[in-house]
N, C-alpha and C positions, 0 to 999 in steps of 0.2 A: 530582530529583523536585520538582515544583512544590509550593509551600507549601500550596496549597489542596487538594492531594491527600493530604496527610499526615493520618493518622487519629490524633486526640488521645486518649490513653488514660489513664484514672485507675485506679489500683490501690488496692483497699481490702481489707486482711487484717490481723488482729491478730498474726499470726506474722511477725516480722521476716525470718526466713530465706525464707519464702514470698514476701514482698514483693520481697526482693532478687533472688530467682530470676526472678520475673515481670518485674522491671525489666530484667534482663539479656536475657530473651527479646524483649521489645518493643524494647529499645534497639538491637538489631542489625538490625532491619527497616528497609528503605529507605522504606517507606510508613507507618511508625508512629512515634510518639514518646510518652514518658511525660510527662504534664503535672502529675501529682500522685501521691503514694504515701502513704497514710494507714493508721492502725491501728485505726480505729473507724468505726461506722456514722454517728455524728454528724459526724465529720470528712469522711466521704465525701459526705454531703449538703451540708455547707457548701462544700466544694471544688467540687462539681458545680454549685452555684448561683453561685459566684464566678468560675468558670473555664469557658472554652469547651471542653466535654468531648464527644467523640463516643461513646466506648465506656467503660463502667465494668466492670472485672473485680472482682467483688464476692464476698467470702467470706460465708457465712451466719452463723456464730456469732461475734459481735463485741460484747462488753460489753452495755450497756443497750439500745442500738438495734441490733437484728440486721440482717443484710444484706437480709432480705425487707422489713422496714419501711423501711429506707433506700432500697431499690429503688422502693418505692411513692411515697416522697416525691420522689425525683429525677424519676420519670416524671410525677408530678403537676405539677411546676414546670418541668421541662425535657423535654417529650415527645419531642423529637428525639434526646435522648441515649439510647443503647441500654445495657442492663445484661446482662452475661453472668455468670451465677451460678457460683461455684466451690464445689464440694461434695465431700465424701467419701462413699464408697459406703453408709455406714450412716446417712445423713441423708435417706433417701428420703421420710420423712414431710413434709419441708418443700418438696418439689418442686412439688406441686400449688399450694400457697400462693404460690410464686414466680411461677407462670404468672399467677395472679390479680393479682399485684402488678405485672405488666407486664414481667417478664423476657423477654429475647429468646432465651435458651438456657441450657444448663447444661454445665459441664465438670467432670469429676472431677479431683482435684488430681494424679493421676498421668498426666494427658494429656501426650503428647510435646510438646516446645516448638514443633515445626513445626506441629502441629495447633492449638495455642493461638493462634499468629499467624494461621493460616487462619480460625479461628473469629472472631477480631476483625474480619477483613475481611468475613466472611459477615454478621454482625449489623450491621455498619456499612452494608452494602449493602441492609439492610432484610429480610434473610432470617433464619430461625431456625437455630440450631445446637445440636444435642444430642448428646453423646457416647453411643455405644451402651450403655454401662453405666448412664448416667443415664436413657436412654430406657427401659430395662427397669424401672428402679426407679420411674420416673414412671408407666409403664403399670400396674405392679403396684399402686401406691398408688391410682390412679384406679379401677381395677377393684374394689378393696375398698370404697372409700367412696362411689362415685357411679355404680353401675349404673343404667340407666334404660331406658325404652322406645325402640324404634326409631322415628324420626320421618322425617327427610328421606331416610333410607336407601333408601326405595322409589324415590326419584327418581334414584338414582345408576345410571349405566350399568355394565355388566360391566367395561369397561376402567377406569373411575374407581375401582371397587372394587379392581382389581388394583393400581392406583397407590397407593391408600390403604393397602393391606396392606404395600406396600414402604416407604411413608413411615413407617409404624409401626415398621418394623425399622431405621429410621435411615438409609435409602438416600438418596443425593443424586440430583438429577435425571439426572446422567450415568449413575449406576449403575442407576437405574430404566430408562433408555433401553436400556442394554445387556441388562438382564434381560428386557425385553419386546420387544426387537428393533424399536424404533421410534426416531424422531429425538428428540433432546433437546428441540427446540421443541415437539414433540407432547406430551411429558411436561409441559412448562411450561403448555401449554394445558389439560391435564387438571387440574393443580394449581390453576390459576386458576379453573376451573369448580367444583372442589370447594370452594374458599374462598367462592365466590359462593353456591353452593347451601346450604352450612352456615351462612353468614352470619358468618364470622370473618375476622380480618385476615391470617392467615398459615398456613403448613403445620403448624407446631407445634400451633396451636389446632385444626386439623382433626383431628389425631391425638387430642388431648385430648377433643374432642367425640365421636369414634368410640368411645372407651372408656367415656366417660360414658354413652353410649346403647346399649351392648351390641352394637355393630356386629360385633365379632369374637367 
């Protein structure tokens, strides 16, 4: 594996056992390497600013500077670094704040190791990655705090609505293609159209927008 293709991962979690588990997961990947493993938000920010980091696996609850604040700091100074939030199922009130802080996705801490490695690849490639359980929590939270009027929805085609509904359920492009019996390239085109019409940067924020504005 060429050095320029290796994804450099920083792990930030105040639980040593969790850090060690994540180090083991990343360490066995041919295309990923651990460049730092820290136990606080402050250390995460410092390491991300001092080290060439591609993806940060970030816990939420960590001492004085929590993972959300650390995420915002890292994204402000190192916008090319992606942050993948690690959460437990009972922390859904933080998910919406994480989106606003610039997180590229969420994983629950019981996510299988193979899916953790896949999520790192997804966010490094510029896509969003949200585990189904975290997606449900995010949707529930947004539906409670930010219902709003339908705006751009009138400009969406029927097929774009179909794609949006499946995005909200956490489907990948390949899964949407199978569900709708279309080519994956067609799905990518619809997702691109959705992001342009809504005026957001990626598929995760399209879903956030949909629930903010009462589309479903």
